N, C-alpha and C positions, 0 to 999 in steps of 0.2 A: 620511714616508710609509716603511712596512715593506716591503721588497722579498719576493716571494714566495719560499718555501723548498722547493724541489721533493722534499726528503730527509725533510720532518717527516710523521709517521706518521698517517694519515688519522684515527686513533682520537684523537690529540692535537691534531688541527687545528681551530680555531674557524672555523665557516663563517657564511654569511649565507643563511638560509632565505626564500624569497619565495613568494608565491602573487598570483594576480590572478583578479577575477572581471570579466566584461565583458558587455555586452549582446549580443554575438556575436563571432565570431572576426574578426582583423584582416584585411584593412583597413575591412571594413564595420560592424564593431563599435565600440562606445566603452567607454573603461575605467571599472568600475562601483565597484570596490574593491581596495584593495593592502594587503597584510599582508607583515610582515616580522619576523625575529629572528634573533639572534646565537645560534649552537648550539656547543657543545663537549661532544661524549659524548651525554650524558643531560640534560645542564645547559642550558635556554633562558633566555637574558638578553634584556632591554630588547624584549619582544615589544610588535607595535604594529600596528594596523590602521586604515585610513582609508577611509571613503566618498569617492569622487571625482565632484566636480560633472559632470554631463552637458552637452555644449553646448547653446546655446538651442533650444528647440523640440524636444529629444529627450526621449522616456519610455522608461521601462523597460519592455520588452515583457512581456506577461502570462505567459508561460511562464518568463521570466526571474525574474519577481517571485515565482512560485510554487516553484520551486526554490532560490533564495536565502533568501526571506523579507523581502528588501528592497523597502520600501513607498517610495512619493513622499514620505509625512510624514517617514521616516527621512532622506531624502535632504536634508533642510532643513539638516542638520550636516554636509554634504558640503563637502570642500575643494577647491581648486585642484589640478590633479595635478601642476603643478609645486612646490607646496608639499610635499606628500607624497614627491616624489623628492627635495627637497632633505633631507628628513629621512631618507629612506634612505640616501641617500650618504654623509651623516654617519656613520652607522653602519658603513656599507661601508669609510671612511676609516679606521676604528680597527683594521681587519684586515689581513692582507698584501695588497699590490697587483699585480696587480688582484683585486679580493675574491672570494677562492673562493666561488662562491655556488650553491646546490643548489635546484632548483625541480622539480616535478613536471610532467611533459608541458611541457617548456619550450618547444616550437615554439608554444603558445599565448600564453605570456607574452612571451615575447623581443619580438615586433614592438611590442607595447604599452611595454615598459620602454625600447626603442630611440628610440620617438618622444619619450618623455618626456627622454631624455638629449640629444638633439639636438645630438649632437656625438662626444667621446670616451667609450666605453662603459665604466664603470670595473668591470663585473662579469664573473667569469671563470665562466661558468656549465658546470654538468654537471646532466643530466636524469636523476632516480631512475627514470622509466619505461624509458628506454634501457638503464640498467644493469642494472634488473630482468628485461628481456626477456632478455639476454644470460645473467644467473645463472640465471634460473628459466625456462627455454625451454618447459617443460611445462605451466607455469600458465595454464589458460585466458584470465584476463585480467589485465592488469596495470594496471587504473586505481589510482587513491590508496585508494579504499574498499576493492577487492579486494587489493592490497598489504597495506594496515595490518590487514585482517582475516586476511589469511594469517599474520601474524607476530603476531596477537592482541589488536589493538587496533580499538575501534569507532570510526567517523566518524560526526558528526552529520547528522541526515537534511537539514539546510540546507545549501546550499554557501556558507559564508562564510569569508573568508581567514583570520581568526585561528584557526578549527579546522583547515582545511588546512594552516597553517603548523605546527600541532604535529603533525598526522598526518604531514608530509612528514619533520619532524625525526625522529619515531619510525621511520620506514622508512629514512631515511638511516643511521640508528645501526644497525639490523639488516643493511642493506646492507653496512656497513662491514666488520662480522665475516665475512661470506661472500666481500668482495674479498679478506680477508687470506688467507682459506682457499685463494684463486685465485691467491696471489703477488702481488696488487695492494694496495700498502700506503701509497703516496703519492699527490699530488695529480698530480704529473706522469706517475706510472706510470698513473693511471687514465686520464687524457688518452690517453696511448700506446694504452691497451688498448681504449677506444672507438674510436679511429682505425683500429685493425687490422680486419681482417676478421672478422665473427662465425662461432663453429663452425657449420658445417651440421646441422641435425637433421634425422633422417629418421624419420618416425612413422607408421603406417599407423592407429594409433587415439589418441584422447585420452587422457592420463594425469592423473588428477584427484589432487589433494592427499590426499583420504580414503584412509586405508590400506584396501586391498581385503578383506584378512582381518576388518576391523571390521566392514565391511557385510555380508560374506558369513556372518558369526557370526551377524545377528540371527534370532530365531525366526519362524515362519511364522503365528503367533498374532496376534490383532487387537490394537489399542494405539495410543498416541500416540508420535511420535517426535520429538526435537529434536536439530537440525543444531547443531553447536558449533564455536565458535573454538578455539585452543590455550588461551585463558584460562580456557575454559569458559562465556563469555558465548553466549547463545542467539541463533542468527541466524534459525531458522524452526522452526515447529511445525506439525505434520501428523498427521492419522488415517491408520488403514490396517486393511483387512479382513485383511491379512497384512503384518506389518512387513516381512519379508524380501523379499517381492516388491515392496511399495510403493517403500522406501528404494532398491532396488539398481535399480529403473527409472529414476531419476535418471541413474546412470551408463553405460546402454546407449546412449543415443541419441548419435550422432556428429556429425549435421548437423542444422542446423534448430534448433538449441538457442537459446532468446530470450537476449537480452543480460542481462538482470536474472538469470536463472537462472545463466548463467555466471559472473557476478560473486559469486552466494552460493557457488556450488560451488568457487570459487578460494579461498573461506576456510573452507569446513567441513575440518575435520581431525578430528572424533569426533563420536559419537552417543549420546544417551542415550534411553531408551524406558521406558514403562510398559504392561505386558501387560494386557489388559482381558478379562472374559469374552466379551465379543461387540462386534462393530463398532458396533451402536448406543450401547454405553457408551463405546466409544472417542469417538465423534463428541459425545456429551454432555459429556465430558471436554476435548474441544478448544478449545472458545471460553473456558473459564475459565483454561486453561493460557495461552493467547494473552494476555489480559488481565494475568495475572500476571507475565508474563515481557516483554511487549511487544517481541517479536522485529522487527527491522528489516524483515524481508522477507516478513512477513505483511501482507495488505492487508486482506482479510474479517476480520470478529469484531474488530477492533481498537475503541477506543473514542475514537482520534484524530479530531478534527472531526466528531463525532457527538453527536446528542442524540435525546431521545424527545419526541413532540409529543403534545397531546391538542386535542381540537376540541369544536366544538358538532356537534350530531347531523347537520346538512347538511352539515359541513366548511367553514362559510364563515367559522369564525374559529380562530385557533389559539393555544395556550398552552404552555408548557415544562411545567407543572403542571396534573393535573386539577382543575377547579373548578365551581361549579354553571354558570357559563357556557360552560365546555369541559370537558363530563364524559366525552367518548368519547375511545378510543385503547387502546392506544398506536399512534403511527405512527412511521417512521423518516426520513421526507422529507420535510422541510419545503418544497423545492423543488415536489414534485407537488402538495401542499396549495396553495402560493401560485398555481402556475399554474391548478390547479382552480377556485380563487376567481376568477382572473382570466377564466377561459374563462364563468363564470356572469355576469360582467358584460360579456361579448363584447369583453373586452380582448385587445390584441394580444401583452400580456405572457403569454398563456397558452403560448406557443410562445418559441423561441429568442430572447432579447432583443437588443437592437442590432443592429447591421449584419448579424450572421448570421441573422437572422429574416427573415421575409417582410415587404414594405413594406405600408403601411394598405390600398392598394386589393386587393393580392392576398389578404391576409388578411380583407378584408372578403367579398370575391367566395367564399373557401373556406367562411368562417362562414355565408355565405347557403345554400350548397349542402349544408351539414350540417345546417342548420334546415328545408329543404325535403326532404331525405331520409328524415329519421326522424320519424315522428308523435308521438312522446313529447315532443318539444320544442315542439309546438303546443298542449298541454293548457294550461288557465286555472286549474284547479284545484289545481295544484302550483306549489311555488317554482323558480326557475330552477335551484337547486342539487338538488333533489329529482328534475326533470324529467332532469338530466344522470346523476344516479346511476343512474337507471332505465335510461337509455339504454347505460350501460357494463356492467349486469348483464344486459341483453338479449344486447349483443355477445358477452360472455363465454358466455352460453348457447347463442349460435350457433355457439361455436368460433371466433370472429375473434381468435385469437392463434398466434402464431409464435415466441415465446420468452417465458421467465419475466419477466413486468414489474418484477420486484424487480430483475433485472440491469440494466434500463434506468435504476434510480436510482442505479448504481454504474459508470456508463460512464467508462472511462478516457480518458486523453488522445488515444488514437488515434481513439476515436469522436467527441471533441469536434472533432478536425480534422476528420473526415469531415463533421460537421454543418455545419462552417464552408464547405464549399463545396457546399451543398445549393443547388439550384435551386427555388426556390418557386413552385410553381405551384396554382391554386384546389384543384385536385384532389389535390395533395398536403398542403394546409393542412387539407382535410376529413379526410381519413385519420388525419393527425397528431392533429386535435382529438379524432376518435373514440378513437384510442389513448390520449389522456389520460383521457377520461371512463372509458374500461375501467380504467384503472390506478387511479384513483380510487376507483371501485366496489369494486375487488378489495382495494385498501389496507384499505377498510372491513370488509370481510367478514374478511380477515385479523386486523385488530384484536379483533374479536369472537371469533376462533378462538382468538388467543393468549391472552385473558382467560379464556377456559373451561378451556384446558389449564392454567392457573397451578396447579390442584389436581386431580390426575388420577392414574389407575393404569394400567399397560400390561402386558400379558402376551403373548409374541411367542415364536416360534422360528425361530431364523436357517436358512435354507435348506439348509446344510450340516450342521446340528447336530441332534442327537436328543433333547436336553434343552431345555424351555422355559425362559425367563426371565421376571422379574418386576421393575418398577420401580413405585415410588410417588412422586410428585412433590407436594411439598406448599410452598407460598409459592414456587412455581418452582424449587424447589432437589430434589435428588435426596435425599429421605429415606430410601429403603430400597431396595435391590436384592439380589437372589438368585435361585437356581435354584428352580423350582417344577415340580409336576407338569404334563404335557403337556395333560391337562383342565383345569387351574385356570382360575379365573374371576377377573378383576382385583377386587380388594377396593375397597369403598366408599371414596373419598379422606377422608381424617380432615378435611381443611379444605375440603370440598365446600360446605359451608354458608357458607362466606366470601362476603360481598356482592361484586358486580361492581365497585362503588365503590372498596370496601377493598383488592381486587386490582390496581386500576389504581393507586391511590395508594402502593402497595409496587413497583411496576414500576421496573426498573433497565436499564440497557444490557444488564447481564450475563444477566438473566433473560431480556428479550426476544431475547437471541441463542441462549439455551440453548433455549426454546419454540420458535423457528424451526428449529433443528436438528432437533429431536424430530419436528418435522411433516415435514421432509425425510425423515428415517429412517423414519417411517411410510409416506410414500409409496414409500420404496424396498422396503420389505417387501411391501406390496400388489403393487407392479409385477411382484416376484419369485414372487407366489403363496404366501407365507409365512403360516402361520397367525398371525393377531394379534388381539387385543380392547383396546379402549380404554373406560375408564369415567370419564365426567367428573360424576357424582353418585349419587344413591341410586337413579336408575333403571336399567334393563338397560344392559349394556356393549354399544357397539357392534362387531358382530362384523365380519369382511372385506368383507361386502357394503355394510354401511350406512357402515362407516368409509371405504371407497371412494368412496361418494356424498358423504360430508361434505368429503373432501379434494379432491374434484374441483372444489369451489367457492373453495377457497384455494390 
């Protein structure tokens, strides 16, 4: 055994870095994964991670499986926690004793580790989160992801021990440098420093890592902006009608800032931007930039876990590629298509599946109410799918909508939780089924609209501008853009004779998102009363009135 040396500089001290993942906090949770490595400076040796077998009858909660990526299938290779602990302590035994150990948010890990130790605890633990909160009191958040990003390192989207051990080692190395500047250079001095009272911080406003002069120097022109870490990696990409006003709006709010945004702003140290001639052109550039850089804090317009779908004309079958059997599309939500198909079969899978949905009796009562209320559903000359699409179209015409149905396909975890506590009644089942029919009919109309936009041209003038702009869309790409006379007419799109089938064959997620964004921008211009005209073929262009009517349906 090597005795601890309180005078050895932290920069020359080999430490053990440990990370744990669990099903919940102790004592309610169970250890799911443990990782460790010996670290000296920037050198990591003997890294290791093990999945830990759960007690009999225990399963990984869905939320934990989602954020860790650990599945029940992967758990087949899990080991007994005592075996993993023996391996960890073997590594600890090669260090000074008790082993100097670095953990991020040690309050979470230590109860699990002490349970495994079942006796003498061989680790002398310090917490990087506690250290950072003293060294960087103005940093909005000190989570592992926020700290690593603040110092210029990305952390993987999934919470896995191996990645978190490497991130903690990186943060530890950076903190050692800061500690030395504060006169804390040995392990013993670090313990004394942590045991002492923290310096009180008096602040009236949040202080952000982003230099104030950087964000205040942004132009008021439209464009896209990129929030950057110190290493230049992109955290987030956004569009703006005014780069100056949009970016600085992030830093004005002092209360009620979402946790995810605080975590991102803890890492943002620089900004890059591109000025565009108009907000519309900025909006069209944004989805392509997001797909190119894949920023971790962009949720919409990414390609992660997304696909396009094509269906039969009545939406009864779907495929990832257009085919003679499924020629129609594109659609973004397989869930909506599958639920609609279940509704046409009068199946309970049309609503939230499993224990979170209605029971059979309640569903049947709600479905019967639906059929009794709407005359379309009693027609014998139409298929079940066609009847439901007619119902959805009529409900839309009657104004039965209080939110954009596309948002329903991208509900977040909070909405999932809300749906999990829904009290299902026959009346609520009926309303939910009506909403499903409306969403399916709308998705069908939008598929037609986006296919027509695939080759198009637009002339418009922003409300605050005196000059008009032209863009020509060919094969879903911006082929031409420029300034034009205020009275100019959109030219005939060069690809307007391309068949609908050929357009669908060429659709990608990038083109789908780009044309969805164009649709949103056209709605914005119409709502603002701006002059705009759209041409979809050799026929006359749609002026504001006709375009507004077309957009009302999609």
